[in-house]
CHARMM-style PDB file with segment names, atoms N, HN, CA, C and O in Angstrom:
ATOM      1  N   MET     1     135.743  99.947 129.493  1.00  0.00      PROA
ATOM      2  CA  MET     1     136.181 101.337 129.583  1.00  0.00      PROA
ATOM      3  C   MET     1     135.088 102.164 130.258  1.00  0.00      PROA
ATOM      4  O   MET     1     133.902 101.979 129.986  1.00  0.00      PROA
ATOM      5  N   THR     2     135.493 103.072 131.134  1.00  0.00      PROA
ATOM      6  HN  THR     2     136.456 103.223 131.355  1.00  0.00      PROA
ATOM      7  CA  THR     2     134.527 103.923 131.818  1.00  0.00      PROA
ATOM      8  C   THR     2     134.853 105.382 131.555  1.00  0.00      PROA
ATOM      9  O   THR     2     135.901 105.707 130.997  1.00  0.00      PROA
ATOM     10  N   ASP     3     133.952 106.249 131.960  1.00  0.00      PROA
ATOM     11  HN  ASP     3     133.100 105.986 132.413  1.00  0.00      PROA
ATOM     12  CA  ASP     3     134.152 107.688 131.776  1.00  0.00      PROA
ATOM     13  C   ASP     3     134.693 108.345 133.035  1.00  0.00      PROA
ATOM     14  O   ASP     3     134.747 109.573 133.109  1.00  0.00      PROA
ATOM     15  N   TYR     4     135.093 107.559 134.026  1.00  0.00      PROA
ATOM     16  HN  TYR     4     135.049 106.561 133.966  1.00  0.00      PROA
ATOM     17  CA  TYR     4     135.601 108.126 135.270  1.00  0.00      PROA
ATOM     18  C   TYR     4     137.099 108.396 135.146  1.00  0.00      PROA
ATOM     19  O   TYR     4     137.821 107.692 134.441  1.00  0.00      PROA
ATOM     20  N   GLU     5     137.545 109.443 135.855  1.00  0.00      PROA
ATOM     21  HN  GLU     5     136.958 110.016 136.427  1.00  0.00      PROA
ATOM     22  CA  GLU     5     138.962 109.797 135.847  1.00  0.00      PROA
ATOM     23  C   GLU     5     139.420 110.041 137.278  1.00  0.00      PROA
ATOM     24  O   GLU     5     138.651 110.549 138.093  1.00  0.00      PROA
ATOM     25  N   PRO     6     140.672 109.683 137.596  1.00  0.00      PROA
ATOM     26  CA  PRO     6     141.190 109.962 138.936  1.00  0.00      PROA
ATOM     27  C   PRO     6     141.031 111.437 139.286  1.00  0.00      PROA
ATOM     28  O   PRO     6     141.276 112.319 138.463  1.00  0.00      PROA
ATOM     29  N   GLY     7     140.617 111.685 140.526  1.00  0.00      PROA
ATOM     30  HN  GLY     7     140.418 110.969 141.195  1.00  0.00      PROA
ATOM     31  CA  GLY     7     140.409 113.050 140.996  1.00  0.00      PROA
ATOM     32  C   GLY     7     138.967 113.497 140.947  1.00  0.00      PROA
ATOM     33  O   GLY     7     138.595 114.459 141.619  1.00  0.00      PROA
ATOM     34  N   GLN     8     138.138 112.809 140.156  1.00  0.00      PROA
ATOM     35  HN  GLN     8     138.441 112.027 139.611  1.00  0.00      PROA
ATOM     36  CA  GLN     8     136.718 113.185 140.068  1.00  0.00      PROA
ATOM     37  C   GLN     8     136.018 112.942 141.399  1.00  0.00      PROA
ATOM     38  O   GLN     8     136.350 112.005 142.126  1.00  0.00      PROA
ATOM     39  N   ARG     9     135.051 113.791 141.707  1.00  0.00      PROA
ATOM     40  HN  ARG     9     134.781 114.552 141.117  1.00  0.00      PROA
ATOM     41  CA  ARG     9     134.212 113.631 142.894  1.00  0.00      PROA
ATOM     42  C   ARG     9     132.950 112.884 142.470  1.00  0.00      PROA
ATOM     43  O   ARG     9     132.321 113.222 141.467  1.00  0.00      PROA
ATOM     44  N   VAL    10     132.592 111.864 143.249  1.00  0.00      PROA
ATOM     45  HN  VAL    10     133.102 111.590 144.063  1.00  0.00      PROA
ATOM     46  CA  VAL    10     131.427 111.035 142.916  1.00  0.00      PROA
ATOM     47  C   VAL    10     130.642 110.683 144.172  1.00  0.00      PROA
ATOM     48  O   VAL    10     131.120 110.838 145.296  1.00  0.00      PROA
ATOM     49  N   ARG    11     129.425 110.205 143.944  1.00  0.00      PROA
ATOM     50  HN  ARG    11     129.037 110.078 143.031  1.00  0.00      PROA
ATOM     51  CA  ARG    11     128.582 109.642 145.009  1.00  0.00      PROA
ATOM     52  C   ARG    11     128.083 108.285 144.519  1.00  0.00      PROA
ATOM     53  O   ARG    11     127.895 108.067 143.322  1.00  0.00      PROA
ATOM     54  N   HSD    12     127.872 107.373 145.480  1.00  0.00      PROA
ATOM     55  HN  HSD    12     128.024 107.550 146.453  1.00  0.00      PROA
ATOM     56  CA  HSD    12     127.293 106.065 145.167  1.00  0.00      PROA
ATOM     57  C   HSD    12     125.783 106.202 145.346  1.00  0.00      PROA
ATOM     58  O   HSD    12     125.322 106.484 146.452  1.00  0.00      PROA
ATOM     59  N   PRO    13     125.009 106.008 144.286  1.00  0.00      PROA
ATOM     60  CA  PRO    13     123.557 106.258 144.354  1.00  0.00      PROA
ATOM     61  C   PRO    13     122.806 105.396 145.379  1.00  0.00      PROA
ATOM     62  O   PRO    13     121.800 105.841 145.932  1.00  0.00      PROA
ATOM     63  N   GLN    14     123.280 104.168 145.640  1.00  0.00      PROA
ATOM     64  HN  GLN    14     124.097 103.807 145.191  1.00  0.00      PROA
ATOM     65  CA  GLN    14     122.597 103.308 146.608  1.00  0.00      PROA
ATOM     66  C   GLN    14     123.161 103.445 148.020  1.00  0.00      PROA
ATOM     67  O   GLN    14     122.598 102.883 148.960  1.00  0.00      PROA
ATOM     68  N   ARG    15     124.267 104.184 148.189  1.00  0.00      PROA
ATOM     69  HN  ARG    15     124.724 104.640 147.425  1.00  0.00      PROA
ATOM     70  CA  ARG    15     124.900 104.300 149.506  1.00  0.00      PROA
ATOM     71  C   ARG    15     125.207 105.752 149.860  1.00  0.00      PROA
ATOM     72  O   ARG    15     126.372 106.119 150.007  1.00  0.00      PROA
ATOM     73  N   PRO    16     124.168 106.585 149.999  1.00  0.00      PROA
ATOM     74  CA  PRO    16     124.404 108.001 150.328  1.00  0.00      PROA
ATOM     75  C   PRO    16     125.127 108.178 151.665  1.00  0.00      PROA
ATOM     76  O   PRO    16     125.773 109.201 151.894  1.00  0.00      PROA
ATOM     77  N   ASP    17     125.015 107.171 152.551  1.00  0.00      PROA
ATOM     78  HN  ASP    17     124.490 106.341 152.365  1.00  0.00      PROA
ATOM     79  CA  ASP    17     125.685 107.244 153.851  1.00  0.00      PROA
ATOM     80  C   ASP    17     127.213 107.202 153.724  1.00  0.00      PROA
ATOM     81  O   ASP    17     127.920 107.566 154.664  1.00  0.00      PROA
ATOM     82  N   TRP    18     127.723 106.763 152.572  1.00  0.00      PROA
ATOM     83  HN  TRP    18     127.149 106.467 151.808  1.00  0.00      PROA
ATOM     84  CA  TRP    18     129.176 106.739 152.356  1.00  0.00      PROA
ATOM     85  C   TRP    18     129.730 108.146 152.153  1.00  0.00      PROA
ATOM     86  O   TRP    18     130.932 108.368 152.303  1.00  0.00      PROA
ATOM     87  N   GLY    19     128.860 109.097 151.812  1.00  0.00      PROA
ATOM     88  HN  GLY    19     127.883 108.917 151.690  1.00  0.00      PROA
ATOM     89  CA  GLY    19     129.297 110.467 151.588  1.00  0.00      PROA
ATOM     90  C   GLY    19     129.949 110.660 150.233  1.00  0.00      PROA
ATOM     91  O   GLY    19     129.836 109.819 149.341  1.00  0.00      PROA
ATOM     92  N   MET    20     130.633 111.782 150.099  1.00  0.00      PROA
ATOM     93  HN  MET    20     130.726 112.465 150.824  1.00  0.00      PROA
ATOM     94  CA  MET    20     131.317 112.126 148.856  1.00  0.00      PROA
ATOM     95  C   MET    20     132.543 111.231 148.696  1.00  0.00      PROA
ATOM     96  O   MET    20     133.208 110.884 149.672  1.00  0.00      PROA
ATOM     97  N   GLY    21     132.825 110.866 147.453  1.00  0.00      PROA
ATOM     98  HN  GLY    21     132.285 111.147 146.660  1.00  0.00      PROA
ATOM     99  CA  GLY    21     134.004 110.056 147.185  1.00  0.00      PROA
ATOM    100  C   GLY    21     134.866 110.694 146.123  1.00  0.00      PROA
ATOM    101  O   GLY    21     134.393 111.500 145.321  1.00  0.00      PROA
ATOM    102  N   GLN    22     136.149 110.325 146.122  1.00  0.00      PROA
ATOM    103  HN  GLN    22     136.533 109.670 146.773  1.00  0.00      PROA
ATOM    104  CA  GLN    22     137.064 110.805 145.090  1.00  0.00      PROA
ATOM    105  C   GLN    22     137.661 109.583 144.395  1.00  0.00      PROA
ATOM    106  O   GLN    22     138.176 108.672 145.043  1.00  0.00      PROA
ATOM    107  N   VAL    23     137.580 109.581 143.057  1.00  0.00      PROA
ATOM    108  HN  VAL    23     137.162 110.321 142.530  1.00  0.00      PROA
ATOM    109  CA  VAL    23     138.117 108.476 142.272  1.00  0.00      PROA
ATOM    110  C   VAL    23     139.635 108.453 142.445  1.00  0.00      PROA
ATOM    111  O   VAL    23     140.314 109.459 142.234  1.00  0.00      PROA
ATOM    112  N   GLN    24     140.155 107.284 142.833  1.00  0.00      PROA
ATOM    113  HN  GLN    24     139.604 106.467 143.004  1.00  0.00      PROA
ATOM    114  CA  GLN    24     141.595 107.107 143.030  1.00  0.00      PROA
ATOM    115  C   GLN    24     142.255 106.501 141.796  1.00  0.00      PROA
ATOM    116  O   GLN    24     143.326 106.939 141.376  1.00  0.00      PROA
ATOM    117  N   SER    25     141.603 105.487 141.218  1.00  0.00      PROA
ATOM    118  HN  SER    25     140.733 105.131 141.559  1.00  0.00      PROA
ATOM    119  CA  SER    25     142.156 104.840 140.027  1.00  0.00      PROA
ATOM    120  C   SER    25     141.045 104.165 139.235  1.00  0.00      PROA
ATOM    121  O   SER    25     139.983 103.840 139.766  1.00  0.00      PROA
ATOM    122  N   VAL    26     141.322 103.964 137.945  1.00  0.00      PROA
ATOM    123  HN  VAL    26     142.185 104.228 137.514  1.00  0.00      PROA
ATOM    124  CA  VAL    26     140.369 103.314 137.043  1.00  0.00      PROA
ATOM    125  C   VAL    26     141.128 102.279 136.226  1.00  0.00      PROA
ATOM    126  O   VAL    26     142.106 102.601 135.551  1.00  0.00      PROA
ATOM    127  N   THR    27     140.665 101.022 136.293  1.00  0.00      PROA
ATOM    128  HN  THR    27     139.871 100.760 136.841  1.00  0.00      PROA
ATOM    129  CA  THR    27     141.254  99.944 135.508  1.00  0.00      PROA
ATOM    130  C   THR    27     140.110  99.182 134.863  1.00  0.00      PROA
ATOM    131  O   THR    27     139.450  98.375 135.516  1.00  0.00      PROA
ATOM    132  N   GLY    28     139.876  99.435 133.592  1.00  0.00      PROA
ATOM    133  HN  GLY    28     140.413 100.091 133.061  1.00  0.00      PROA
ATOM    134  CA  GLY    28     138.734  98.817 132.912  1.00  0.00      PROA
ATOM    135  C   GLY    28     137.440  99.275 133.554  1.00  0.00      PROA
ATOM    136  O   GLY    28     137.147 100.471 133.575  1.00  0.00      PROA
ATOM    137  N   THR    29     136.651  98.326 134.084  1.00  0.00      PROA
ATOM    138  HN  THR    29     136.889  97.354 134.067  1.00  0.00      PROA
ATOM    139  CA  THR    29     135.394  98.685 134.747  1.00  0.00      PROA
ATOM    140  C   THR    29     135.565  98.767 136.261  1.00  0.00      PROA
ATOM    141  O   THR    29     134.598  98.997 136.986  1.00  0.00      PROA
ATOM    142  N   ARG    30     136.811  98.576 136.742  1.00  0.00      PROA
ATOM    143  HN  ARG    30     137.596  98.389 136.153  1.00  0.00      PROA
ATOM    144  CA  ARG    30     137.080  98.632 138.181  1.00  0.00      PROA
ATOM    145  C   ARG    30     137.509 100.042 138.567  1.00  0.00      PROA
ATOM    146  O   ARG    30     138.510 100.561 138.074  1.00  0.00      PROA
ATOM    147  N   VAL    31     136.734 100.647 139.453  1.00  0.00      PROA
ATOM    148  HN  VAL    31     135.920 100.226 139.853  1.00  0.00      PROA
ATOM    149  CA  VAL    31     137.000 102.023 139.886  1.00  0.00      PROA
ATOM    150  C   VAL    31     137.221 102.016 141.396  1.00  0.00      PROA
ATOM    151  O   VAL    31     136.343 101.600 142.152  1.00  0.00      PROA
ATOM    152  N   THR    32     138.378 102.470 141.829  1.00  0.00      PROA
ATOM    153  HN  THR    32     139.091 102.808 141.215  1.00  0.00      PROA
ATOM    154  CA  THR    32     138.654 102.585 143.257  1.00  0.00      PROA
ATOM    155  C   THR    32     138.305 103.996 143.692  1.00  0.00      PROA
ATOM    156  O   THR    32     138.805 104.978 143.143  1.00  0.00      PROA
ATOM    157  N   VAL    33     137.424 104.077 144.703  1.00  0.00      PROA
ATOM    158  HN  VAL    33     137.018 103.279 145.149  1.00  0.00      PROA
ATOM    159  CA  VAL    33     136.944 105.369 145.185  1.00  0.00      PROA
ATOM    160  C   VAL    33     137.206 105.469 146.683  1.00  0.00      PROA
ATOM    161  O   VAL    33     136.949 104.524 147.428  1.00  0.00      PROA
ATOM    162  N   ASN    34     137.714 106.609 147.118  1.00  0.00      PROA
ATOM    163  HN  ASN    34     137.922 107.377 146.512  1.00  0.00      PROA
ATOM    164  CA  ASN    34     137.921 106.865 148.543  1.00  0.00      PROA
ATOM    165  C   ASN    34     136.747 107.705 149.040  1.00  0.00      PROA
ATOM    166  O   ASN    34     136.652 108.897 148.745  1.00  0.00      PROA
ATOM    167  N   PHE    35     135.848 107.065 149.804  1.00  0.00      PROA
ATOM    168  HN  PHE    35     135.925 106.097 150.044  1.00  0.00      PROA
ATOM    169  CA  PHE    35     134.656 107.741 150.323  1.00  0.00      PROA
ATOM    170  C   PHE    35     134.921 108.319 151.710  1.00  0.00      PROA
ATOM    171  O   PHE    35     135.693 107.763 152.491  1.00  0.00      PROA
ATOM    172  N   GLU    36     134.265 109.448 152.003  1.00  0.00      PROA
ATOM    173  HN  GLU    36     133.638 109.900 151.368  1.00  0.00      PROA
ATOM    174  CA  GLU    36     134.411 110.131 153.294  1.00  0.00      PROA
ATOM    175  C   GLU    36     134.139 109.210 154.478  1.00  0.00      PROA
ATOM    176  O   GLU    36     134.899 109.195 155.446  1.00  0.00      PROA
ATOM    177  N   ASN    37     133.055 108.441 154.399  1.00  0.00      PROA
ATOM    178  HN  ASN    37     132.437 108.453 153.612  1.00  0.00      PROA
ATOM    179  CA  ASN    37     132.613 107.645 155.544  1.00  0.00      PROA
ATOM    180  C   ASN    37     132.805 106.137 155.379  1.00  0.00      PROA
ATOM    181  O   ASN    37     132.456 105.370 156.276  1.00  0.00      PROA
ATOM    182  N   ALA    38     133.353 105.704 154.244  1.00  0.00      PROA
ATOM    183  HN  ALA    38     133.637 106.327 153.515  1.00  0.00      PROA
ATOM    184  CA  ALA    38     133.512 104.265 154.019  1.00  0.00      PROA
ATOM    185  C   ALA    38     134.939 103.884 153.646  1.00  0.00      PROA
ATOM    186  O   ALA    38     135.257 102.699 153.544  1.00  0.00      PROA
ATOM    187  N   GLY    39     135.797 104.873 153.444  1.00  0.00      PROA
ATOM    188  HN  GLY    39     135.539 105.836 153.528  1.00  0.00      PROA
ATOM    189  CA  GLY    39     137.171 104.572 153.048  1.00  0.00      PROA
ATOM    190  C   GLY    39     137.250 104.143 151.597  1.00  0.00      PROA
ATOM    191  O   GLY    39     136.366 104.449 150.796  1.00  0.00      PROA
ATOM    192  N   LYS    40     138.321 103.428 151.263  1.00  0.00      PROA
ATOM    193  HN  LYS    40     139.040 103.179 151.913  1.00  0.00      PROA
ATOM    194  CA  LYS    40     138.514 103.012 149.873  1.00  0.00      PROA
ATOM    195  C   LYS    40     137.637 101.811 149.539  1.00  0.00      PROA
ATOM    196  O   LYS    40     137.622 100.806 150.250  1.00  0.00      PROA
ATOM    197  N   VAL    41     136.904 101.949 148.430  1.00  0.00      PROA
ATOM    198  HN  VAL    41     136.916 102.765 147.853  1.00  0.00      PROA
ATOM    199  CA  VAL    41     135.986 100.898 147.989  1.00  0.00      PROA
ATOM    200  C   VAL    41     136.223 100.645 146.513  1.00  0.00      PROA
ATOM    201  O   VAL    41     136.337 101.584 145.725  1.00  0.00      PROA
ATOM    202  N   LEU    42     136.296  99.361 146.133  1.00  0.00      PROA
ATOM    203  HN  LEU    42     136.203  98.598 146.773  1.00  0.00      PROA
ATOM    204  CA  LEU    42     136.433  98.985 144.725  1.00  0.00      PROA
ATOM    205  C   LEU    42     135.030  98.814 144.149  1.00  0.00      PROA
ATOM    206  O   LEU    42     134.252  97.983 144.616  1.00  0.00      PROA
ATOM    207  N   ILE    43     134.722  99.608 143.134  1.00  0.00      PROA
ATOM    208  HN  ILE    43     135.355 100.283 142.755  1.00  0.00      PROA
ATOM    209  CA  ILE    43     133.396  99.606 142.506  1.00  0.00      PROA
ATOM    210  C   ILE    43     133.494  98.973 141.126  1.00  0.00      PROA
ATOM    211  O   ILE    43     134.413  99.272 140.364  1.00  0.00      PROA
ATOM    212  N   ASN    44     132.543  98.095 140.805  1.00  0.00      PROA
ATOM    213  HN  ASN    44     131.796  97.852 141.425  1.00  0.00      PROA
ATOM    214  CA  ASN    44     132.447  97.544 139.460  1.00  0.00      PROA
ATOM    215  C   ASN    44     131.524  98.478 138.672  1.00  0.00      PROA
ATOM    216  O   ASN    44     130.306  98.450 138.849  1.00  0.00      PROA
ATOM    217  N   ALA    45     132.110  99.299 137.805  1.00  0.00      PROA
ATOM    218  HN  ALA    45     133.099  99.321 137.661  1.00  0.00      PROA
ATOM    219  CA  ALA    45     131.341 100.303 137.067  1.00  0.00      PROA
ATOM    220  C   ALA    45     130.398  99.681 136.040  1.00  0.00      PROA
ATOM    221  O   ALA    45     129.547 100.376 135.487  1.00  0.00      PROA
ATOM    222  N   ALA    46     130.537  98.390 135.780  1.00  0.00      PROA
ATOM    223  HN  ALA    46     131.229  97.824 136.229  1.00  0.00      PROA
ATOM    224  CA  ALA    46     129.602  97.704 134.896  1.00  0.00      PROA
ATOM    225  C   ALA    46     128.273  97.457 135.620  1.00  0.00      PROA
ATOM    226  O   ALA    46     127.238  97.265 134.982  1.00  0.00      PROA
ATOM    227  N   LEU    47     128.313  97.464 136.948  1.00  0.00      PROA
ATOM    228  HN  LEU    47     129.154  97.620 137.466  1.00  0.00      PROA
ATOM    229  CA  LEU    47     127.114  97.198 137.747  1.00  0.00      PROA
ATOM    230  C   LEU    47     126.558  98.426 138.454  1.00  0.00      PROA
ATOM    231  O   LEU    47     125.358  98.500 138.719  1.00  0.00      PROA
ATOM    232  N   VAL    48     127.425  99.393 138.764  1.00  0.00      PROA
ATOM    233  HN  VAL    48     128.400  99.333 138.549  1.00  0.00      PROA
ATOM    234  CA  VAL    48     127.014 100.588 139.513  1.00  0.00      PROA
ATOM    235  C   VAL    48     127.395 101.835 138.718  1.00  0.00      PROA
ATOM    236  O   VAL    48     128.544 101.999 138.307  1.00  0.00      PROA
ATOM    237  N   VAL    49     126.414 102.706 138.509  1.00  0.00      PROA
ATOM    238  HN  VAL    49     125.481 102.572 138.842  1.00  0.00      PROA
ATOM    239  CA  VAL    49     126.683 103.983 137.835  1.00  0.00      PROA
ATOM    240  C   VAL    49     126.850 105.036 138.919  1.00  0.00      PROA
ATOM    241  O   VAL    49     125.881 105.439 139.564  1.00  0.00      PROA
ATOM    242  N   LEU    50     128.082 105.475 139.113  1.00  0.00      PROA
ATOM    243  HN  LEU    50     128.868 105.148 138.589  1.00  0.00      PROA
ATOM    244  CA  LEU    50     128.358 106.498 140.125  1.00  0.00      PROA
ATOM    245  C   LEU    50     127.874 107.849 139.622  1.00  0.00      PROA
ATOM    246  O   LEU    50     127.935 108.141 138.428  1.00  0.00      PROA
ATOM    247  N   GLU    51     127.393 108.665 140.548  1.00  0.00      PROA
ATOM    248  HN  GLU    51     127.343 108.427 141.519  1.00  0.00      PROA
ATOM    249  CA  GLU    51     126.951 110.014 140.198  1.00  0.00      PROA
ATOM    250  C   GLU    51     128.154 110.948 140.274  1.00  0.00      PROA
ATOM    251  O   GLU    51     128.750 111.112 141.339  1.00  0.00      PROA
ATOM    252  N   VAL    52     128.508 111.557 139.152  1.00  0.00      PROA
ATOM    253  HN  VAL    52     128.024 111.424 138.287  1.00  0.00      PROA
ATOM    254  CA  VAL    52     129.616 112.507 139.136  1.00  0.00      PROA
ATOM    255  C   VAL    52     129.129 113.836 139.678  1.00  0.00      PROA
ATOM    256  O   VAL    52     128.105 114.357 139.236  1.00  0.00      PROA
ATOM    257  N   VAL    53     129.868 114.390 140.644  1.00  0.00      PROA
ATOM    258  HN  VAL    53     130.700 113.967 141.004  1.00  0.00      PROA
ATOM    259  CA  VAL    53     129.535 115.655 141.264  1.00  0.00      PROA
ATOM    260  C   VAL    53     130.432 116.724 140.642  1.00  0.00      PROA
ATOM    261  O   VAL    53     131.657 116.667 140.753  1.00  0.00      PROA
ATOM    262  N   GLU    54     129.807 117.690 139.993  1.00  0.00      PROA
ATOM    263  HN  GLU    54     128.812 117.736 139.903  1.00  0.00      PROA
ATOM    264  CA  GLU    54     130.583 118.747 139.335  1.00  0.00      PROA
ATOM    265  C   GLU    54     131.209 119.653 140.383  1.00  0.00      PROA
ATOM    266  O   GLU    54     130.619 119.891 141.437  1.00  0.00      PROA
ATOM    267  N   PRO    55     132.410 120.162 140.095  1.00  0.00      PROA
ATOM    268  CA  PRO    55     133.090 121.043 141.062  1.00  0.00      PROA
ATOM    269  C   PRO    55     132.377 122.380 141.235  1.00  0.00      PROA
ATOM    270  OT1 PRO    55     132.827 123.223 142.011  1.00  0.00      PROA
TER     271      PRO     55
END
């Protein structure tokens, strides 16, 4: 279980070049994020802690 919710804005701490991302879906520890410069990426939230960007 993760604390991410669809619609949240996030950044990948190791990939700042991907730009801002928006959470599309969350299934267990699998988080699909649509990044500005990288498109849709499946993130394993057990391995990567995404930075939540407050609105």
